[in-house]
C-alpha positions as CSV (number, residue, x, y, z in Angstrom):
1,M,355.7,118.7,34.5
2,N,353.2,118.9,31.6
3,I,353.7,121.1,28.6
4,A,351.2,123.7,29.7
5,K,352.9,124.2,33.1
6,L,356.3,124.4,31.3
7,L,355.1,127.1,28.9
8,L,353.4,129.1,31.7
9,A,356.1,128.6,34.3
10,T,357.2,131.8,36.1
11,R,359.0,133.0,39.2
12,N,357.5,135.1,41.9
13,G,358.3,138.8,41.9
14,F,357.5,142.1,40.2
15,D,360.9,142.8,38.8
16,D,360.0,141.7,35.3
17,L,356.8,143.7,35.1
18,P,358.5,146.9,33.8
19,L,360.4,144.8,31.2
20,R,357.1,143.2,30.1
21,I,355.3,146.5,29.8
22,A,358.1,148.3,28.0
23,A,358.8,145.5,25.6
24,G,355.2,144.7,25.1
25,V,354.3,148.3,24.1
26,I,357.3,148.6,21.7
27,Y,356.8,145.2,20.1
28,S,353.1,145.5,19.6
29,A,353.5,149.0,18.2
30,H,356.2,147.9,15.7
31,G,354.1,144.9,14.8
32,A,351.1,147.1,14.2
33,Q,353.2,149.2,11.8
34,K,354.0,146.2,9.8
35,L,350.6,144.5,9.8
36,F,348.1,147.4,9.8
37,G,350.1,150.5,8.8
38,W,349.4,152.1,12.1
39,F,351.8,154.6,13.8
40,G,353.3,155.7,10.5
41,G,354.0,152.1,9.3
42,Y,353.6,150.8,5.8
43,G,351.4,147.8,6.4
44,I,351.9,144.3,4.9
45,E,352.3,145.5,1.3
46,G,354.8,148.3,2.0
47,T,356.7,146.3,4.6
48,G,356.7,143.3,2.3
49,Q,358.2,145.3,-0.6
50,W,360.9,146.6,1.6
51,L,361.7,143.2,2.9
52,D,361.9,141.9,-0.6
53,S,364.3,144.7,-1.5
54,I,366.7,143.6,1.3
55,G,366.5,139.9,0.3
56,L,364.0,138.6,2.8
57,S,361.6,137.0,0.4
58,P,358.7,136.5,-0.1
59,G,358.3,139.9,1.4
60,A,354.6,139.8,2.2
61,L,355.0,136.5,4.1
62,M,358.0,137.8,6.0
63,A,356.0,141.0,6.8
64,V,353.1,138.9,8.2
65,L,355.6,136.7,10.2
66,A,357.6,139.6,11.6
67,G,354.6,141.8,12.2
68,G,352.6,138.9,13.7
69,G,355.4,137.9,16.0
70,E,355.9,141.4,17.2
71,F,352.3,142.4,17.5
72,F,350.9,139.3,19.1
73,G,354.1,138.6,21.0
74,G,353.9,142.2,22.4
75,I,350.3,141.7,23.4
76,L,351.1,138.5,25.1
77,L,354.0,140.1,27.0
78,L,351.8,142.9,28.2
79,L,349.3,140.4,29.5
80,G,351.9,138.1,30.9
81,L,350.3,135.2,29.0
82,L,352.6,132.6,27.4
83,T,355.4,134.9,28.3
84,R,358.2,132.5,27.7
85,P,357.1,131.5,24.2
86,A,356.2,135.1,23.3
87,A,359.7,136.2,24.5
88,I,361.4,133.6,22.4
89,V,359.4,134.6,19.3
90,T,360.2,138.3,19.8
91,A,363.9,137.5,20.5
92,F,364.0,135.6,17.2
93,A,362.5,138.7,15.4
94,M,365.3,140.8,16.9
95,V,368.0,138.4,15.9
96,V,366.7,138.6,12.3
97,A,366.4,142.4,12.4
98,I,369.9,142.8,13.9
99,F,371.6,140.6,11.3
100,A,369.5,141.3,8.2
101,V,369.2,145.1,8.6
102,H,371.4,146.7,11.2
103,I,374.7,144.8,11.8
104,E,376.6,146.4,9.0
105,N,375.8,149.9,10.4
106,G,377.6,149.3,13.7
107,L,376.2,149.7,17.2
108,F,374.6,153.1,17.3
109,M,371.1,154.0,16.3
110,A,372.3,157.3,14.8
111,N,373.8,155.2,12.0
112,N,370.8,152.8,11.8
113,G,372.8,150.4,14.0
114,Y,371.7,147.6,16.2
115,E,371.7,149.1,19.7
116,F,367.9,149.3,19.9
117,G,367.4,145.7,18.6
118,L,370.1,144.5,21.0
119,A,368.3,146.1,24.0
120,L,365.0,144.5,22.9
121,L,366.8,141.1,22.4
122,G,368.2,141.3,25.9
123,T,364.8,142.2,27.3
124,S,363.2,139.3,25.5
125,L,365.9,136.8,26.6
126,A,365.5,137.9,30.2
127,L,361.7,137.3,30.1
128,A,362.2,134.0,28.4
129,I,364.5,132.9,31.2
130,R,362.5,134.4,34.1
131,G,358.9,134.2,33.0
132,A,356.2,136.7,33.6
133,G,356.3,137.2,37.3
134,S,353.7,137.5,40.0
135,L,351.4,140.0,38.3
136,S,350.6,138.0,35.2
137,V,348.0,135.7,33.6
138,D,350.7,133.0,33.6
139,R,350.8,133.2,37.4
140,V,347.0,133.0,37.7
141,L,346.9,130.0,35.4
142,T,349.7,128.1,37.2
143,T,348.3,128.6,40.7
144,R,344.9,127.0,40.0
């Protein structure tokens, strides 16, 4: 199996479509907040300053990496293109968010806890394992 087929590999079915759509929308919106300041976000400068303040330096670079992984990873999940690599990148972003920001606050979101990040992490891991499914660009590219 060549590397392209490995990266695009997916199983038949439509069960992962709702996961891809939900995660793709959430990730791309959060990434747009970090990169462009959309949806009430702070853009690279503001996000970078905050990341510096919590010890993730250099903040601007971390903002570009986190925002880029979330924004472009989310777009790829929505399309079902390079779903497995995109899911791994977004899962990594959630691991960093959970342990760098939320873990000390406990589970619940009401206390700025990690429950939302954990749900997204689980979704990303499921997509990394399963692939994009039947209704995806990955499927189109692997059936040619």
